[in-house]
C-alpha positions, 0 to 999 in steps of 0.5 A: 758146376765148375764148367757151367760157371766158367762158361757163364763167366766167359759169356759175361766177359764177351758181352761186356767187351761188345758193349764197350766196343760198340759204345766206344766206337760211337764215342769216337765217331760223335765225340759225345756220349749220353749219360746212359752210354757213359754208365754202360761203358763204365759198367762194361769195363767194371764187369769185365774186370770183375769177372776175370777177378772172380774167376781167378779168385775162385780158382785160387780159393779152390786150389788153396793158393792162399798168397795169390788169393790175398792179392786177387781178393782186394781186386774183386772187392774193388770192382764188386763195389764199383759195379754195385754203384754203377748199377745203382746209377743206372737205375737212377738214370732210368728213374729220372728219365722215365718218371713223370713226377712234376714236383719242383724238387724232382725236376731240379734234381733231374736237371742237376743229375743229368748235367753233372753225370760225368762227375757223379760217375767220378764220385762213385769211383772215388767212393769205391776207393775210400770204401775199399780201404778196410778191405786193403788193410784186411788183405795186408793182415791176412798176408801177415797171418799166413806168414805167421802160420809156421812161427811161434804166435802171440795169441793176443796179437793173433786174435786181434788180427783175426777179429779185424779180418772178420770186420773186413767182411762186415765193412764190405757188406756196409759198403754195398748197403748204400747203393742197394738202398739207392737202387731200391728207392729209384725202383720204387719211384719208377714203379710208382710213376709207371703205375700212374702213367698206366692208369692215366693212359689206359686206352686198351693198347700199348704205345711205343712209350709204354713198351719202352717203360716196360722194357726198362722195368723188366731190366730193373726186375732182373737187376733186383735179382742180381743185387739180392743174389750178391747180398746172399753171397756176401752173407753166406761168406760172412757166416762161413758155413756153406763153403766148407765143402769145395763142391758148394763153391761152384754150385753157388757161383754158377747160381749167382752168375747165371743171374748176372748173365741174365742181366747183362743179356737184358741190357744188350737186348734193351739197348738201342 
């Protein structure tokens, strides 16, 4: 399972690099990017960094390199939260572009979102920086706990530090809830719009527009599995019962990143 995980990670890294290279070359040629291309470039960079951080983090955990692990964990959490936000923004973009709702509030939101999309991307980066602060504090506390292992301990102080370190995982989970809810809301709106369009254009054949809608919906379905698998990973980490045996670490990581690989492949195939 370790070999499977490494192969999956390397494939994701190559795919992310290709997405960034292709869209980056297009950016240099036309000096302009569509909002979806901005998201895909940002997502490719974030996923590239996330995958390297994940590999280094897991190997340090497996070989008990605790001091190095503490420094890598904060990097993984940062790009993990940022990737969540970028995936959510991708579903929002699909929703506002594909949905056929004509309510004036929705049309106003569509106009504002498309016009301010670069600032929305910057805002997601700033939100990630803010939400990572508890993890950074927890990372510092973890290093302090490691340095106190061979020293006489003040049990009260140590207990408080360990309790705060546990709250770090809860804060990380909460930081993922908001983009997950945003993803769910966008998916529900998109599915409702697609259902309405299918009922309105039920002519017995599938036109190119409908094919594009179904392609986007399939990508969102894979993305939903990725989000769910991420939540399961975090919940299991908080509970802390499954990873007592090292072999389960690679089984679970191979399982989770198989879905991420599927989503990355789906994005490449569905992108023009």
